[in-house]
N, CA, C and O of each residue as an XYZ file, in Angstrom:
344
protein
N      21.399     -3.475     60.903
C      21.747     -3.556     62.274
C      23.290     -3.766     62.423
O      23.802     -4.711     61.823
N      24.004     -2.994     63.138
C      25.446     -3.145     63.269
C      25.685     -4.411     64.084
O      24.893     -4.746     64.965
N      26.815     -5.137     63.780
C      27.123     -6.397     64.434
C      28.589     -6.202     65.085
O      29.346     -5.351     64.618
N      28.939     -6.951     66.093
C      30.259     -7.127     66.505
C      30.511     -8.627     66.278
O      29.612     -9.463     66.365
N      31.757     -8.909     65.987
C      32.162    -10.337     65.716
C      33.233    -10.922     66.623
O      34.018    -10.157     67.185
N      33.303    -12.193     66.790
C      34.400    -12.859     67.455
C      34.817    -13.969     66.512
O      33.955    -14.631     65.934
N      36.061    -14.188     66.344
C      36.666    -15.202     65.497
C      37.508    -16.142     66.213
O      38.434    -15.701     66.893
N      37.278    -17.462     66.131
C      38.120    -18.418     66.801
C      38.752    -19.326     65.879
O      38.052    -19.806     64.987
N      40.067    -19.659     65.966
C      40.697    -20.655     65.033
C      40.191    -22.048     65.443
O      40.078    -22.344     66.633
N      39.895    -22.878     64.476
C      39.659    -24.242     64.672
C      40.847    -24.966     64.672
O      41.635    -24.706     63.762
N      41.178    -25.881     65.548
C      42.483    -26.557     65.526
C      42.697    -27.432     64.278
O      41.768    -28.081     63.798
N      43.878    -27.437     63.787
C      44.175    -28.325     62.682
C      43.989    -29.803     63.111
O      43.402    -30.602     62.382
N      44.495    -30.134     64.288
C      44.331    -31.461     64.838
C      43.795    -31.347     66.193
O      44.090    -30.416     66.942
N      42.957    -32.359     66.519
C      42.272    -32.379     67.760
C      42.575    -33.731     68.448
O      42.186    -34.807     67.995
N      43.308    -33.586     69.592
C      43.648    -34.844     70.306
C      42.569    -35.138     71.419
O      42.374    -34.364     72.356
N      41.940    -36.226     71.253
C      40.959    -36.522     72.135
C      41.206    -37.947     72.801
O      41.722    -38.827     72.112
N      40.859    -38.192     74.089
C      40.975    -39.529     74.568
C      40.150    -40.447     73.844
O      39.041    -40.106     73.433
N      40.677    -41.722     73.641
C      39.874    -42.770     73.098
C      38.834    -43.258     74.042
O      39.124    -43.642     75.175
N      37.523    -43.240     73.537
C      36.447    -43.767     74.471
C      35.676    -44.764     73.755
O      35.469    -44.670     72.546
N      35.241    -45.729     74.479
C      34.511    -46.861     73.979
C      33.005    -46.442     73.723
O      32.300    -47.095     72.954
N      32.562    -45.381     74.365
C      31.167    -45.048     74.258
C      30.844    -44.012     73.161
O      29.680    -43.652     72.987
N      31.873    -43.523     72.411
C      31.642    -42.573     71.386
C      32.545    -42.655     70.242
O      33.709    -42.947     70.517
N      32.257    -42.461     69.035
C      33.099    -42.418     67.829
C      33.882    -41.108     67.789
O      33.510    -40.144     68.458
N      34.964    -41.066     67.012
C      35.710    -39.823     66.886
C      34.779    -38.654     66.382
O      34.885    -37.510     66.825
N      33.942    -38.989     65.511
C      32.978    -38.000     64.924
C      32.158    -37.398     66.027
O      31.960    -36.184     66.062
N      31.711    -38.162     66.866
C      30.897    -37.718     68.072
C      31.639    -36.876     69.006
O      31.116    -35.896     69.535
N      32.924    -37.259     69.235
C      33.747    -36.422     70.108
C      34.067    -35.076     69.578
O      34.120    -34.077     70.296
N      34.292    -35.077     68.207
C      34.553    -33.610     67.562
C      33.251    -32.870     67.628
O      33.244    -31.689     67.977
N      32.185    -33.482     67.323
C      30.885    -32.782     67.301
C      30.535    -32.203     68.761
O      30.022    -31.093     68.903
N      30.834    -32.994     69.756
C      30.652    -32.607     71.104
C      31.488    -31.404     71.501
O      31.044    -30.478     72.178
N      32.814    -31.484     71.004
C      33.703    -30.342     71.271
C      33.192    -29.040     70.717
O      33.163    -28.020     71.406
N      32.786    -29.084     69.457
C      32.331    -27.926     68.737
C      30.963    -27.448     69.295
O      30.715    -26.246     69.386
N      30.064    -28.427     69.673
C      28.824    -28.102     70.372
C      29.036    -27.327     71.595
O      28.340    -26.346     71.851
N      30.081    -27.783     72.442
C      30.325    -27.178     73.731
C      30.781    -25.645     73.383
O      30.369    -24.738     74.106
N      31.538    -25.396     72.396
C      32.022    -24.014     72.060
C      30.784    -23.258     71.646
O      30.598    -22.148     72.145
N      29.904    -23.760     70.769
C      28.649    -23.003     70.362
C      27.775    -22.641     71.536
O      27.229    -21.538     71.584
N      27.621    -23.602     72.543
C      26.763    -23.334     73.593
C      27.359    -22.269     74.612
O      26.643    -21.427     75.155
N      28.707    -22.373     74.824
C      29.428    -21.439     75.615
C      29.194    -20.033     75.069
O      28.842    -19.102     75.793
N      29.397    -19.928     73.804
C      29.270    -18.605     73.105
C      27.897    -18.066     73.275
O      27.692    -16.886     73.559
N      26.896    -19.005     73.087
C      25.467    -18.541     73.220
C      25.133    -17.970     74.461
O      24.295    -17.068     74.495
N      25.723    -18.410     75.568
C      25.447    -17.801     76.844
C      25.823    -16.374     76.984
O      25.247    -15.610     77.758
N      26.856    -16.024     76.175
C      27.264    -14.611     76.198
C      26.562    -13.753     75.152
O      26.913    -12.594     74.930
N      25.514    -14.384     74.486
C      24.815    -13.686     73.420
C      25.298    -13.713     72.019
O      24.789    -13.009     71.146
N      26.340    -14.576     71.796
C      26.912    -14.723     70.523
C      26.166    -15.825     69.835
O      25.811    -16.855     70.409
N      25.941    -15.542     68.530
C      25.383    -16.575     67.648
C      26.302    -17.036     66.629
O      27.073    -16.242     66.090
N      26.272    -18.335     66.311
C      27.127    -18.810     65.216
C      26.817    -18.101     63.902
O      25.646    -17.944     63.554
N      27.800    -17.688     63.193
C      27.591    -16.976     61.968
C      28.014    -17.774     60.793
O      27.214    -18.040     59.896
N      29.269    -18.172     60.770
C      29.726    -18.957     59.714
C      31.149    -19.546     60.020
O      31.781    -19.141     60.995
N      31.622    -20.467     59.210
C      32.944    -20.950     59.240
C      33.673    -20.469     57.970
O      33.122    -20.454     56.869
N      34.932    -20.080     58.183
C      35.725    -19.537     57.115
C      37.037    -20.332     56.963
O      37.610    -20.783     57.955
N      37.479    -20.490     55.781
C      38.837    -20.904     55.484
C      39.703    -19.818     54.828
O      39.334    -19.193     53.834
N      40.836    -19.640     55.428
C      41.795    -18.601     54.918
C      43.065    -19.260     54.384
O      43.676    -20.026     55.130
N      43.484    -19.032     53.214
C      44.691    -19.637     52.709
C      45.684    -18.590     52.780
O      45.441    -17.455     52.370
N      46.864    -18.946     53.317
C      48.018    -18.089     53.461
C      49.194    -18.587     52.725
O      49.699    -19.674     53.006
N      49.668    -17.777     51.736
C      50.925    -18.128     51.063
C      52.133    -17.500     51.619
O      52.232    -16.285     51.790
N      53.036    -18.348     51.894
C      54.317    -17.815     52.465
C      55.457    -17.980     51.479
O      55.825    -19.093     51.104
N      56.009    -16.843     51.067
C      57.063    -16.767     50.073
C      58.391    -17.035     50.806
O      58.555    -16.633     51.958
N      59.340    -17.718     50.131
C      60.664    -18.010     50.828
C      61.373    -16.604     50.863
O      61.105    -15.689     50.085
N      62.261    -16.555     51.813
C      63.093    -15.382     51.953
C      64.130    -15.279     50.923
O      64.161    -16.099     50.005
N      64.991    -14.315     51.014
C      66.151    -14.205     50.033
C      66.954    -15.403     49.975
O      67.236    -15.876     48.874
N      67.374    -15.972     51.100
C      68.331    -17.071     51.070
C      67.503    -18.328     50.578
O      68.000    -19.131     49.788
N      66.192    -18.468     51.089
C      65.358    -19.570     50.680
C      65.229    -19.598     49.191
O      65.315    -20.672     48.595
N      65.020    -18.435     48.539
C      64.831    -18.360     47.187
C      66.107    -18.820     46.436
O      65.985    -19.503     45.419
N      67.268    -18.485     46.883
C      68.526    -18.892     46.266
C      68.681    -20.364     46.503
O      69.383    -21.000     45.716
N      68.103    -20.964     47.499
C      68.296    -22.412     47.702
C      67.173    -23.263     47.138
O      67.110    -24.480     47.312
N      66.277    -22.537     46.443
C      65.242    -23.204     45.593
C      64.052    -23.617     46.428
O      63.326    -24.523     46.020
N      63.806    -22.999     47.589
C      62.576    -23.217     48.303
C      61.347    -22.628     47.531
O      61.417    -21.605     46.851
N      60.312    -23.313     47.690
C      59.151    -22.972     46.982
C      58.176    -22.205     47.932
O      58.349    -22.218     49.151
N      57.133    -21.527     47.330
C      56.059    -21.010     48.032
C      55.240    -22.035     48.735
O      54.892    -23.050     48.131
N      54.921    -21.835     49.944
C      54.179    -22.751     50.779
C      52.805    -22.188     51.105
O      52.766    -21.104     51.687
N      51.694    -22.798     50.797
C      50.372    -22.328     51.039
C      49.781    -23.274     52.141
O      49.784    -24.502     52.062
N      49.264    -22.523     53.203
C      48.620    -23.238     54.372
C      47.185    -22.763     54.493
O      46.857    -21.616     54.188
N      46.344    -23.673     54.944
C      44.900    -23.328     55.143
C      44.681    -23.247     56.643
O      45.193    -24.048     57.424
N      43.892    -22.234     57.011
C      43.402    -22.107     58.379
C      41.932    -21.951     58.439
O      41.379    -21.215     57.622
N      41.207    -22.630     59.405
C      39.867    -22.718     59.546
C      39.458    -21.909     60.741
O      40.096    -21.978     61.791
N      38.365    -21.116     60.594
C      37.949    -20.194     61.709
C      36.513    -20.381     61.791
O      35.846    -20.642     60.790
N      35.962    -20.244     63.070
C      34.468    -20.260     63.354
C      34.204    -18.791     63.752
O      34.902    -18.222     64.592
N      33.147    -18.187     63.104
C      32.821    -16.894     63.392
C      31.485    -16.684     64.097
O      30.464    -17.216     63.662
N      31.485    -15.926     65.161
C      30.252    -15.680     65.875
C      29.885    -14.136     65.735
O      30.719    -13.296     65.399
N      28.720    -13.880     65.990
C      28.184    -12.410     65.918
C      27.218    -12.155     67.024
O      26.653    -13.088     67.595
N      27.012    -10.859     67.348
C      25.953    -10.459     68.215
C      25.616     -8.977     67.836
O      26.457     -8.258     67.296
N      24.423     -8.574     68.122
C      24.159     -7.189     67.887
C      25.037     -6.187     68.690
O      25.231     -6.355     69.894
N      25.539     -5.188     68.029
C      26.466     -4.261     68.794
C      25.568     -3.383     69.775
O      24.530     -2.851     69.380
N      25.994     -3.278     70.953
C      25.265     -2.444     71.939
C      25.286     -1.063     71.538
O      26.272     -0.586     70.975
N      24.199     -0.359     71.808
C      24.087      1.097     71.379
C      24.720      2.043     72.314
O      24.529      3.246     72.139
N      25.480      1.613     73.323
C      25.998      2.558     74.367
C      27.239      3.150     73.844
O      27.865      3.967     74.518
């Protein structure tokens, strides 16, 4: 079955208001749960979470100044749904 996909970046940091009635873990869970439910309404199902590492090499001047390669990680949440046959 052919699929179509949507990929959303997960934020590195999530700023949430401090609440007495829930822990930070519950607040993060609720935020992700909201995204999952919003996507489900459109027929999208959660497929997987991916981490992509990106290495950035210094430019010419940066190399001359001794800058090192920097690797950053990005997290994504992937949704899929059957591709329409139209």
